[in-house]
Backbone as CSV, one residue per row, in Angstrom:
resi,resn,N_x,N_y,N_z,CA_x,CA_y,CA_z,C_x,C_y,C_z
1,MET,0.746,-1.122,0.103,0.054,-0.056,0.421,1.342,1.480,-0.142
2,ALA,0.544,1.971,-0.950,1.365,3.167,-0.832,1.158,4.337,0.260
3,LYS,2.057,5.101,0.631,2.296,6.051,1.852,1.229,7.035,1.002
4,GLN,0.408,7.764,1.553,-0.328,8.928,1.178,0.310,9.643,1.372
5,GLU,0.800,11.027,1.128,1.519,12.170,1.673,0.185,13.338,1.269
6,THR,0.315,14.068,2.599,-0.742,14.942,2.174,0.435,16.123,2.272
7,GLN,-0.076,17.628,1.473,0.253,18.463,1.113,-0.238,19.749,2.135
8,GLN,0.626,20.162,2.406,0.006,21.352,3.140,0.813,22.961,2.862
9,LYS,0.201,23.464,2.713,0.531,24.833,2.283,1.043,25.439,3.342
10,ALA,1.982,26.274,2.833,3.000,26.847,4.270,1.844,28.422,4.457
11,ALA,1.835,28.689,5.445,0.879,30.025,6.022,1.711,31.165,5.268
12,THR,0.863,31.984,4.845,1.175,33.112,3.997,0.053,34.403,4.317
13,VAL,0.966,35.428,4.266,0.417,36.847,4.700,1.050,37.704,3.280
14,THR,-0.027,38.308,3.339,0.133,39.112,2.022,0.606,40.709,3.264
15,ILE,1.356,41.374,2.064,1.393,42.951,3.037,1.805,44.074,1.555
16,ASP,1.283,44.594,1.469,1.287,45.766,0.274,1.385,45.019,-1.142
17,GLY,0.620,44.461,-1.363,1.034,43.482,-1.818,1.787,42.149,-2.813
18,THR,3.013,42.025,-1.513,3.829,41.268,-1.841,3.601,39.940,-0.432
19,GLU,3.507,39.013,-1.046,3.146,37.544,-0.092,4.257,36.755,0.751
20,TYR,4.003,36.874,2.058,5.208,36.797,2.840,4.847,34.923,3.404
21,ASN,5.967,33.996,3.735,5.600,32.501,4.392,5.951,33.427,5.769
22,LEU,4.644,32.772,6.570,4.856,33.297,8.086,6.154,32.918,9.015
23,ASN,6.551,31.751,8.175,7.971,31.074,8.652,8.587,31.600,8.406
24,ASP,8.883,32.228,7.522,10.346,33.718,7.396,10.470,34.374,7.976
25,LEU,9.173,34.915,8.767,9.431,36.582,9.095,9.970,36.055,10.969
26,THR,10.687,37.461,11.018,11.165,37.471,12.502,10.153,37.666,13.544
27,ASP,10.521,36.991,14.643,9.469,36.744,15.951,9.072,38.317,15.993
28,ASN,9.662,39.644,15.691,9.256,40.907,15.725,8.262,40.821,15.200
29,ALA,8.777,40.565,13.580,7.814,40.930,12.418,6.166,39.897,12.576
30,LYS,6.144,38.718,13.292,5.388,38.258,13.927,4.511,39.095,15.254
31,ALA,5.116,39.470,15.980,4.626,40.427,17.135,3.789,41.758,16.494
32,GLN,4.288,42.079,15.448,3.944,43.523,14.999,2.672,43.201,13.506
33,LEU,2.945,41.844,13.353,1.388,41.618,12.572,0.375,41.323,13.207
34,THR,0.604,40.474,14.957,-0.082,40.303,15.469,-0.870,41.692,16.270
35,ASN,-0.290,42.812,16.543,-0.314,43.793,16.710,-1.538,44.619,15.552
36,LEU,-0.919,44.568,14.339,-1.870,45.274,13.176,-3.406,44.440,13.428
37,ARG,-3.360,43.288,14.042,-4.723,42.259,13.868,-5.514,42.951,14.773
38,VAL,-4.809,42.638,15.912,-5.369,43.305,16.964,-6.445,44.596,16.932
39,THR,-5.189,45.443,16.297,-5.771,46.812,16.106,-6.436,47.149,14.998
40,ASP,-6.857,46.156,14.189,-7.987,46.309,12.872,-9.274,45.796,13.756
41,GLN,-8.980,44.794,14.471,-10.222,44.258,14.990,-10.596,45.565,15.883
42,GLU,-9.895,46.146,16.895,-10.417,47.120,17.638,-10.970,48.072,16.822
43,ILE,-10.755,48.866,15.294,-10.977,49.596,15.245,-12.310,49.376,14.304
44,GLU,-12.304,48.104,14.005,-13.960,47.375,13.811,-14.983,47.323,14.463
45,ARG,-14.248,47.292,15.512,-15.494,46.941,17.051,-15.739,49.159,17.344
46,LEU,-14.745,49.677,17.139,-15.057,50.871,17.052,-16.314,51.818,16.323
47,ASN,-16.339,51.410,15.006,-16.432,52.097,13.898,-17.991,51.160,14.047
48,GLN,-18.505,49.912,14.662,-19.817,49.554,15.078,-19.929,50.278,16.219
49,GLN,-19.534,50.431,16.932,-20.239,51.179,18.130,-20.270,52.723,17.929
50,LEU,-19.565,53.408,16.916,-19.756,54.822,16.434,-21.317,54.411,15.388
51,ALA,-21.094,53.451,14.619,-22.741,53.021,14.422,-23.882,53.338,15.157
52,ILE,-23.911,52.379,16.076,-24.994,52.383,17.239,-24.918,53.939,17.859
53,ALA,-24.157,54.787,18.043,-23.991,55.904,18.818,-24.757,56.895,17.566
54,GLN,-24.838,56.811,16.178,-24.954,57.614,15.378,-26.406,57.335,15.550
55,THR,-26.798,56.254,15.108,-28.405,55.741,15.125,-28.785,56.210,16.413
56,ALA,-28.579,55.973,17.271,-29.134,56.662,18.713,-28.957,58.229,18.537
57,ARG,-28.525,58.666,18.310,-28.057,60.514,18.091,-29.493,60.957,16.963
58,ARG,-29.634,59.627,15.765,-31.028,60.459,15.151,-32.067,60.015,15.525
59,ALA,-32.086,59.265,16.425,-33.295,58.477,17.213,-33.816,59.512,18.692
60,TYR,-32.895,60.524,19.117,-33.349,61.410,20.164,-33.219,62.878,19.348
61,ALA,-32.409,63.160,18.079,-33.209,64.018,17.618,-34.501,64.358,16.776
62,ASN,-34.442,62.964,16.188,-35.992,63.045,15.979,-36.797,62.842,17.433
63,ALA,-36.759,62.315,18.321,-37.761,62.562,19.069,-37.894,64.202,19.664
64,LEU,-37.063,64.936,19.938,-36.353,66.130,20.172,-37.566,66.778,19.303
65,ALA,-37.086,66.508,17.883,-38.015,67.098,16.859,-39.220,67.153,17.514
66,GLU,-40.084,65.808,17.777,-41.553,65.902,17.995,-42.075,66.706,18.832
67,GLU,-41.019,66.858,19.923,-41.419,67.703,21.501,-41.498,68.979,21.424
68,LEU,-40.442,69.613,20.346,-40.380,70.841,20.210,-42.114,71.863,19.797
69,PRO,-42.374,72.499,20.392,-43.498,73.492,19.490,-43.623,73.890,18.377
70,LYS,-44.554,73.418,17.433,-44.599,73.911,16.333,-44.905,75.477,16.124
71,GLN,-43.707,75.560,15.144,-43.677,76.926,15.080,-44.384,77.336,13.905
72,THR,-45.061,78.964,13.779,-46.259,78.906,13.004,-45.488,80.348,12.379
73,LYS,-45.401,80.401,11.034,-44.819,81.421,10.147,-45.803,82.879,10.023
74,HIS,-44.594,84.113,10.088,-45.872,85.081,10.308,-45.874,85.715,8.840
């Protein structure tokens, strides 16, 4: 029976259009890559929070507009 080989593609990352093998990166480069990923996740979380706050602000502004006395034009 022939031994079946499984080929695993080395993990890579593309930075500024250039593909790098993760195994070729220094420990410091890997740490910086991790920092970038964490920062990107935090930016996404903050963007979601901003969208929530903007939606709430619009709702509050609409509620305020409904509560203001109606102005009559002279």
